[in-house]
N, C-alpha and C positions, 0 to 999 in steps of 0.2 A: 541415610546419610547423602553424604555429599562430597563427591569426587573431587580431582581437580578439574576434571570434565563437567561434571554436574552434578546432578540429586541422582542417585543411584537404589534401586530397591531391592531385595534379596530375591523376590521372586519376579524369575526372568517374565513370565508369559503376563506378568501385570507392567515392570518396565516396557515391554515394548508394547502398549497400548496408548502411552500416551509420548506425544516430543517434551525434550526439556523446558520448553519453555511454559508447555501446560504442566508440568512436574514442579518449575520452581511458580506459579502463580496458587495450585491448589495446596503447595506447602507452606506456601504465604496464608493461605486462607487458612489451612487448619492451624497454625498456630496463632494466628488471630484470634480464633475460637477457643481453644484451650487457654489462653492465656487469660481472657475474659471471666472465666468461673474458676482459673484453679488449675481445673482436670476436664477431660473431655468422655462424658459416657455414651453408650448406645442410644439410651433416652432423649439426648441433647442433638441427635443429630437431625431428627425432621423436622424441628423449628429452625435449627443453623443452616442447616443447606440449602434454604429456601432464598438465598444470597448466591448462587452457583446456577449459573446459565445455564439454559433448555431444563435443568433439577427444577427449580424457580417457576420458572413461565409455566412449565407445563402440567405442575402436578400441585392439588392443595396440598393444605399439612396435612390433612385427615386423610389422604391419599398415602402420604408421605410416612405419618405415622402407623399406619395399618400397613403398609409393605414390609416397614422396618421391623415391623413386630413380627410377621410371620418369617421373617429370615432369621432373628435372635430374639430368644423369651429372654433371655437375662438384659434388662434394660440398664442395668449397674457396670454391665462390662466396661472397662478401659477400652478406648478408642486408642492405637498410636496409628501411625500414618498408613502403613497398608493396608489395615482393615479401613480406614476412612476413606480409603482408596477404591476399595471393593466396594463399600456401600453406594460408594458414587457412579461407580460405573454399572450395580443392578440395577439404583435409581434411575439412570440414564438412560437404559436400554428400557425398562418399565417405561420411560418418560414418552422414548419414540415409538413401542407399540402401541402406545394410546393414540398417538397422534397421528399415524399412521406410516409414516416418514421420517428420516432424520433429515432435519434444516430444512421442509420446504419450505419456508415462509422468506429463507435468503437466498432460496437457489436462480442461478443467474446461468443466460446462455452458456455462457464460458466457465470453465473450472475455476471456483474459487479453492483457497486453503481451506481444507476441513477444519468446521469447529469443535466438529464431534467424532470421538478417535475410536467408535465399534468397529468400524469396517474399513481396514488398506489396503482395497482392492485399486490396480488400475486397469485402464485400457487399454489391449495390446494394441488395438488399431490406432490409437490416440498416439502411443506410444512409437509406432512406426511411423505417422504423418508427422509430428514433429523432431522426428529424427534426418526425415526427407529435408524436411526445412534447415536443420540445422546443416545438412550437407551442402546442402545449394548455399547459403548464405556465409557461410565462413571454410568454404572451401580451400580460398585462396587466403586464410589467413598465417602468418608467416611463423608463428608459434601451434598452432592447432592442424596446419594443414600434414603434418609430419603423421597423426593419430586419424584422421579422413580421408573417406567415408567412413562412418559406423555403420555397422549390420543391424538394422532394427528387429532382427531377428533375436540377438542376446541382450546382455543386461550392458556392454558397454557404454551404453548413455549415462548410466548410474555411476559407473566405473570412471569415468574421465570427468564426472563431474565434481567429483571429491575436493580437488583441490582448489577450484572456486573458478577457474581462467574461465572454461566456456559459458559459466553464467555470466561472469563479467563483460567478456564479448559481444556476449547475445543482448545485452541490455543496451549495447551500444550499436548495434544491428536498431533495436528496435527505434532507439530515442539520439541518434548519432550524438557523440559529444558528450555524453550523460557523465561517464567517465573517464580521467585520462587515464592514456595506458599504460601513462610512466610509472603510475601508482601500484599497479598490478605484478605483485610477485609471479615474475614467469619463468621460474629453475626447471629442470628436468623434475627434481626430486625436491621437494618443499618439506622443511622441518613443520612439527606440527604446528608452531605460534604462523609462521608463514602461510599456514593454508586456513587458518581462522582468521589473520588478517585480511584474507583474500575473499571468505564467505563473508566478515562482515562489512566488507564495503561493498558486496552484490548486495545483501539485503538492506545497507541505508538506500544505497543505489538504486535498487525495486524499488523501496516507497516514492523515493523521489519521482520518478514518473507514474507513481499510481497503482502499484501492487498492493496489495491486501496482504501481509506477514506479518499478521498478529501472531499466528500459533507455528511459526516457523523459528530456530534457531540456529546458531552457525554449526552444532555438533551435529543435526541432524542433517546437514547437508554433506558435514566431513562423514559419516555414516555412509551418506547415501542412501535415507530412508526414501523410498521409490514413489510413494505416494505423495510426499511434501514436494522432491525433486520436481516430478512432473507436473503439477500444480503450481510451480513456480514459473517454470517453463511454460506451461499454457497460457500463464496471465503474462510473460512477456512476450510471445508470440501473438497475443489477443491485441496487445498496445500498440504492436509491428502493423501488422492487419486493417486497425480502425484510424491510423493516424489520420487520414485525410479525410473523415467523416465528418464534416466540422466547415461551417462558413470560408472561416479566414482562408482554411489549406484549400480548399472548393468553394469557388465561390458559384461558382455551375448550380449549386444544390439550389439555389433560388428558384431554381426551375422546378420543382415539387412545392412550391407555397404560389398562394393568389394575393396575400395580402400582407401587410407588416407585422398584421396580428397572427397570419398564420407564422411567418417569420422566429416573431418572439417564441412561440411554442417550440418549430423546428429546433432551435438554438439550445432549447432548455433538454430536449431530449438526450439520450444515449446514446451512443456511435452506434450500440445493436438496432433500437428503432431507427435511427435513420438510416442504416441500412434496412430492413425490412420497409418504409418508405418509398424508398426509390425500387427498389423491386416491385413492389404493387403501381407505382407509378410507367414502369416501361410493361407491366404484365396487361394495365389496362387498355394498351394497343393492340393487344391480342383478341383472338376466342377465348381467353381462359377468362373463366366468370367469376372464381373465387379470391377471397382475402386472404395473401398468407399473414399469419398471426404468428410463425414461429419458425426456428430452421430442425424442425423435428418433425412432429406428422405431418404437419401441411406439407411437406416439400418430401414426402415419403415414396409416392409414386413416380416423381420426377417429371411430372406434368410440368410445374410451374417452371422447370429449369429449362425443357424443350423449349416453352414459350418464348421464356429470357433470353435467350441464346439465340433465337430467330431474331428478335427485334436488334441486339446487339451487332451478331455477326452473321448477317443474312446469306452472307457467300459459301455458309461452311452448313446451311442447312441440311438436314438430310429429310426426305420423307417420310422416314422407315421408324424413325424415332418418334411421332405423335403416332402412326399408325401401329406397332407395335403391343401389343394385348399384355406381353409381361413387362412387369414394373423394372426388373432386375434387369432385363434387353435393354428395356429406356433407359435405363441409367447406362449402361455401360456406352449405350449412344453420344448420352450427354456430356461423358464426359470425354470423348472423343473430340466430339463439336470443341469444347473447352479445349483441348490439348492445341487443336490447331490456330486455337485463338493468342496462342503465349499463356495459355493457366498453369501455372502448375501443379501437379495430382497432391493434394492434402487429403482424400479419402478413396475410397475404391468404392464399386456400384456396391457394393454389401454396406459399407458405411450408408451411403442415400436410403435405400431401402432401408432398413433398420434405425432409421431415425435420429445418429449421432449431430445430437448438437452442437457439441464444440467444433466436429469435424465440417458440417455443415455449414456454420457460420465461417469457417477458414476459408472455406470454397465459396460463396457468396462474396464476402470481404474482397477477396484476390480476382475473383470477376471485375469487382467495381476498380480495385486500382488501376485492370490489364485496359480496360473499356467502359467507361460508366455511361455513353452514352447521352453525355448532357452536354448541350448548348456550347461553346466557347465563347460566346457572347454574352457571360451573363449578364442577367439585368441588377443595375446599379438604382439605389436608392439611397437615401441619405440616412435613412438607419444603417446599413448598412457600412458607408463611409465611417460614419462614428462608430461604429465597432472596430472596424478594422484601426481606425486612427488613434484608440484608446489606447495605447501600449503599456501605461504604466499602471492602468487598474486590471489589466488583463494578467501582469506580470505577479500583480499582487491576489489576486481573484486567484488564480494556478497553485501561489505558495499555501493561502490558506485552506483551499479544498486538498493538498496531497496533505496537509498537517491533519486538518480533520476526519479523513481516511486513515489515515497511519492509527486512529487511536481505537479503532475497533467497535465504532457504534453497527447500530444494527442495519443503520442506512449508508448505502454509499451514494458520495453524492457527484453529480458530473457538471455541474452548473452552480457555484455557490449562490449567485443572487436569484437564480431561480426554487432552488432545493431548499433554503432554509426560511425561506417565506411562512412557511406550515408553523413554524418554530420548535416543532419537532427535533429536530436537526441540531439547533443550538441548545435545547435544554439537555439532551445527550451527553454535547460537549462539554457542558458547565458540569454534568456532572459526572462527567472522568476527571475534572481540572479542579472539582472541588466536589468529593463524595457526601452525597446527602442534604447538598444543600438544595437541590429540587423538591419541590411538592408534587409528586406522581401522582397523588389523589386527585387534583384538578387539572392533570394534563392530560390532552385531549391526543389520541395517537392515533395515525394516520390511516387507513384514509380519512381525510374532515373533506365535505362538502361544504357546512355552512361556515361561512367568512367570521360570523363571530365566536366560533372555535380555533383556529387561528390565529385572530386576536387575544383571545386570552391566553393561547402558549408565548406570543409574544411578549404581551403585557407581563407576563410572567417571567422571562425573560431578560425585560427591563428594568424589572423590580430586581431580580439577581445582580444584576450589571451594577444597579447602585449599591449592593447589598457589599459588593466587589471593590465598591469606590472608583468604577468607572465613569469618565467624565461623559456623561449623558444631557446635555442641558436640554431642556423644550423636546426631548423624543417619546413617544408614544409606539405601544407594540404596534399598530395600526401602520406606521410608516415602514417598518420592517413588512408586516404584510404589503405593504404596496411596492417595495422591493426597490426603495431606495438606494442605488449603490454606493455612495460613499459613505451613507450613515452604515450601511452593513460592513463595510471593510472599516471604517474605524472600531467599531464594536468587536469584531472579529480579532485586529489587531491588539486592544486591551486582553482582551481574551486570551491570545496568544503570551503575551508577555506576561500575564498575570499568573500563568500555568508556568512561565520559566522563571521567576522571581519565587514562586512558591517550590520549585523542586529546589533550588537554589540555599532558601532557605532551609530546607528539611535536610540537606547533605548539610551545611555550616554549623555542623553541633559547637563551636564555638562564638557564634552569633549571638547565644544566651537568647532565643526567640527573638533578635531586633530585623526587623522588615528587612531586605533586600532590596535596595533601589539600583539605578541605573549606572549611580555613579559609583560604588564600589564594585563591577563588574569591570567599569575603568582602571579603577586604580587598581584593580587584581591582576588586569593582563600586563599593565605599563609594571610592577612590581617582576612579574617572573619573567617577563621581556629582559629589563632590568639585572633578573638573578643570575640570568646566564651570561652576561659581560658584554650586551648588546647595550649602546649609546642612543638605540629609538626611543620614539615619546610621542604617544598620541595625545592630543588634548579634548580630544570628544570624539564621539560615533561620526558623526560629518567630517573629521578633518581629510582633509584632500589628499594629502600625503599617502592614507592608506589606500590610493588606486592603484598602485603598485606593486601592492602586494608581499611587500618584504617583512611589515611588521609581522603577519598571520603569521609566515614562515617560521619566523624567529619566533614567535608564540607556539608555533607546535612543534616545535623543535626544543625550547624551554621546558613543554612540558612531556616530552617524549624524545630523548636525545636521538633514536635512531629512527626518527620518522619519517625527516625530511633528506633527500638526498640532493645535496647541494651542486654534485654536478651538475643538476639536471636544470637548474634555476637560472634567468635570465635577470637583467637588470632592471627592468622594467621601466624603460626610459619610451618603447614606440609602445602606439597601441596593441599591436600584435605580441608585444613581450608583457605587456599588461596583463594581455588575455589569459596567454599560457601560463601565466603566477598566480591568475584567477581561479583557472581548470585544474589544476594541481594541487589548490587551497584545499577546493571543497570534496578533490575526492582521498588526501590524507587525511583531512578531518574525518570522512566516512570512514575511513579504513581504520582508523584510532578505534571509533564505535559512536561516533555524532551524527544524529539524525536529523539533519537539515535540510530546505528544500529551498535554498535562494540559487540563483543563476551565477554566472561568472561573472554578467554585468552587473549585477548589484555592488559587487567589488568595487568594479572598475567605474564606476561612475559612483561612489560610497553611498550606497541605500540607506541611508541611518536605522531605518529599520533593522532590515537584512545584515546592516553590522553590527545589531547589537545582539540577533538571534546566534551569529556562526558567534562571535566572542563570547558569549552566554556558553551556548551548549559548546566549547572545546574547555571551559570552566567549570560545566557540570560533569563530563570525563574526567577532569582532571580529578575535582575532589572523591567521584567517586575511586580514580584508581590512581593516585598519586604514587609518581616516580622517590625513591630515596634521594634526596636532596642535601645538597649541605647548609648548616644554618647560619644564617648569616643577621648579623642586626638588623638589617634594613628591607629585610624581606617578611614580610608580615603574615605570610602562610605557611612558616616553617613549621609550625605549633601543629600542623593537620599532622593525623595518625600517616605513616606510612606504612604501602604497605609492596609486596614483591609485584612486578608489571611485567612476567616473563611472556605471558598473555595476554591479549587483549579479549577477552569475552562478550559474547553477543551480551551478555545482560547490560552492559554500559552504555548500551547506544543509546535507549529511547529518550526522544524528548517528547514527550509524550506521558498522558495519566496514564497509570495502572490499571492494565484489564484485567475484566472479573470473567470469568469461565462460567 
């Protein structure tokens, strides 16, 4: 059954195994399976559950048939939703036992949101470390300082996170100005929909800085589900600590490479890999002969740390550190050395010798922030200069990277131009946008060593693009393999736009299957603003009058009258006033439930593509959650079915293809 807050099942043990997002997705899959044949019985499950991730990927149909038959001898038994969930959990457990781990293929140095729901354990060491981080960075916050410092030995972190304020503030610590704090509800006691708004703002903003939040809903945060809250916090802190590990923020990293080819390789690496390369660069200057390849087993004896700190801060060298035989004692001396350098404590000596990957990564990242030991005179060359000057391409790459990562693909991308060249990420994204369109039988899964296999994938990408009526004149798969930036950006824009228009077409039941075009979105926006009594009107998505933000504020107010606090709005005359309005617009849209990735500059500079995505996202939210409105002859949307909007629920947000479990 479905409650005001989400899907409930009568068995509380079963309810606790799933997040609300997972339950919604599984309920959708269950209903779809049942509709296909009018009913669903035990005998149908082996074949139909092949479409569920983990179960479908790791068990053959013969294994599923045999396992289900051993559990339930009556193949004609009807399957209701609760029985469906029980069978799914048992198959998932069986699949995990067969592969030997849970989700090993997608493991990361830092905790990602779990895609399996069998174990909901948390690390007390990690919790203590993140609490210390929060106490350090938010101690002076005007709203939160009355609640801080938090006690790491208690569950205070999960209690204070329930109203969403702390998580929103933490996002702004990681990536300043992501959230306009005027949009956060900050009363001492928030009502249910105000908490829900804060968490909707938090999750959409987290996606916009690169967090993976596919399996988290607002209700999970409101309930303080510990493993999900801690997983989200760890991702936010990771983004903060690794923010400078790129050539734009730290051009001194050029010291790690010898030529332009090495530099291109460095640019394609995820921040964790760059951090390892930096660490090994300094270790080569010492007597330490091993190569550090991870933040777990390779650093457990603390020897690598001792040598690294001796290079970076020789003035604090303690001869005992390398002389002691006990790794635990050496780890304690390493932490004393780091503390003298000004490093905050992210871990204990026990965490080092136990090889905690998350906390060791945080420790090394913080050392890099405090003292990276690289030359202040960065080597300059034409390639780096072109990289730093290519602002527009960089902004578009950021939008497409965040959008693709928000879809829940199996591959997390760090650099669009490098990571799409084998075609696999593009095929996954195409399948999310238009399920079933990819021929997976002829697709080549990474790692791909043979170049022609990459070309085969990219040829299929181009072929599907033409099926979807993209403009791809004289473009071949090899052009993507070669990494031509303009071509890749053009393809991704058409793919993102296709996703937007398809979502809108699916929602506008009164369009009778008619294709949605840009002009329909423009007309809808003008009609909504006019229906609210405003005289504002725009003639296109590149209308320069959009730069002051007033039209979008009126549009947001029209679709949700209580969304905009007009007392906080500027006239949008000066550049500073325009920027303030733009920042507020993006936060209010995310607070409603819009999953958007544009920057305030895209509004003030009237970036036509990003203006379209913003308008379409507001339209998409409204069509899913229309407010009760007066019927007027001029309002072409008055025939839309209206529903209550007292709660802005998290399912309203996704500007992305539906995820599959």
